[in-house]
N, C-alpha and C positions, 0 to 999 in steps of 0.2 A: 391568228387571233380568235377565230371562231371556235377553236378547240378549248379555250379557257373561258368558262362561264363564271358568273359571280361566286358560285359555291366553291369552285376550285381556288379562286383567289382568296376567298375567306378562309378556306382550310389551310392554305399555305401561310397566310398571315397568322392564323391561330398557332400553327406549328412554330413559327419564328418567335411569337410571344411566349409560348411555353418553354422553348429552349432558353430564351433570355431570362425568364423568371427562374428557371432551374439553376442557371449560372449565378444569378444574383443570390439566391437562397444558399447555394453551395458556398459562395464567398462569405456568407454571414456566419457559417458554422465554424467551430473550432475543433481541431482533432483532439481526441481524448488522450490522456497520458498513457493509456493501456492499450496501445495497438493501432492508433490512427482512425478509429471509428468516430465519425462526426458527432458532436454533442451540441446542445443549445448554447447560445451565447450567455455569458455570465452577466450578473447584474452590473458589474463594473463596466462592461462594454455597451450596455444598453441605456445607461443613465439612471438617475434616481426615479423611483415610482412617483406618480402624481399623488399628492396627499388627498385623503378623503375630507370632505367638509366636516367641521366640528359640529357638535350638537348645538352650540350657540349660533353658528352660521345657519344651520338648517332651520332653527326656530326663528331667526331674524328673517330669513327668506320667506317662510310661511306667513309671518306677520305682515311683511311688505306686500305679498301677493293678496292677502285678505284685505288689507287697507286699500290697495289699488282697485280691487273689484268693488268694494263698498263705495268708493268714490263714484264709480259709474252708476251704481244703483241710486245713490242719493241725487246726483246731478240730473238723472233722467226724470225725477219726480218731485223734487223739493218745491218747485214753484207752483205745482198743482195741489200739493198736500198741506202747505203751510202758508199763513199770511206773510206778506212781504216783510213785515217788521221782524219776523223770526228767521228769515233767510240767513243772515250772517251767523247766527248761533248754530243752525242746522248744518250749514256748509262748513263751519269751523270745526266740526267733528272729523271731517275728511279732507280738508284743504287748508292751506296757509297761503299768504301772499307770496308771490304775485298772482298765483292762480285763483285764489279766493276772490280777490278784487275783480279779476277779469270775468269770472263766471257771473258774479253779481251784476256787474255793469252790462254784460251782453244779455243777460236774462231780462233786466229792466228795459233795455233798448228793444228787445224783441216784443216785450209786452206792449210798449208804446206804439209799435208799428203793426200790432195785430198778428204776431207770429207766436206759436207755441211749439215745443218739441214733442214729438210723438215716438212711440216705440222704445225699444231698448237695444243698446249695443251689446255684443257678446265679446268680452275680452279673451284673449289668448296670450297672457303675459309670460315673459321670461324675465326673471329677476337676475340681474347681473351680480357678481360677487360683492358682498358687503364688507367682509373682513373687519367687523367691529366699528365701522364708520357710522355716523349719524345721517349720512346722505347716500342715496342709492339711485341708480338708473334702472328703469324698466323698459324693455322693448316689447312691443305688442303688435300682433297682426290681427286686428280687431274686425269682427263681422258687424258692420253697420248697415247691412242691407235691409233691415226691417225697422229702420229709424230715420228720422230726418226732421224737417221743419214743416209745419202745417199752418193753415189759416186758423187763427184762434176762434173765429166765429163759426165757420163751417166744419172745421176739422179736416178739410180736404188737403192732402199733402202738396207741398210746394217743391220739396226736394226729397230725395231718397239717397241714403248712404250706399257705400259699396261693400261687397262681401269681404274683401281683403284690403283693409285700410291700415297702412303702417302708422304707428303711434309710438312716440318715445315720451317718457315721463320721468320726472325726478321726484322722489319722495324724501322727506326729512323726518327724523325722529325728534319729537318734542321733549321737553323736560319731564313730561308726564309719561314718557316711554312709548307714546302712541305715534305711529307713522301716518303722515299726511302728504297729500300731493301738493308740491310747490310749483310745478310747471308741467304743461302738456304741450307737445309739439307734433304737428302733422307734417312730416317731411315730404309727403307726396310719393308718387311711384307705386310700386306693387310690392307685396310681401308674400 
């Protein structure tokens, strides 16, 4: 046993893997009709190619991502930039119910108990395929490490977010063609 070190075992294992891979690759090739030289598999044996997104799909995905990012910018600052009577109008540009109502209610509750939001989250969204629908899901691994809740009087942070915060959201397209956030979920865990 002393004769076989880790490097010998790894080299032998690598050799077995290479031989297995070569056998698999050889089995995937077809002989050519002119003398048995292997050729690449034909499209008929590999399946149909994956279609590229259409221009409409790409435009929709870009509009959804922009709307999602705008939602976070607005919700980070609306309560500090506008009087409370204007909150529904300002938030209505980026959100619809049920999320609109939830954000308004939680912001009013935080104000009553002396809490304000500080900092900004940094979204890293992935827009799932839309395929012409008026509803789409967004998956996000958000950096919330420079944001949280603070004491409204002193500005002293009470909480701080995490750098890799999983978020899922649903956006809907309104009759005006604009995408708005209708729900946000924090499933927990890591991303």
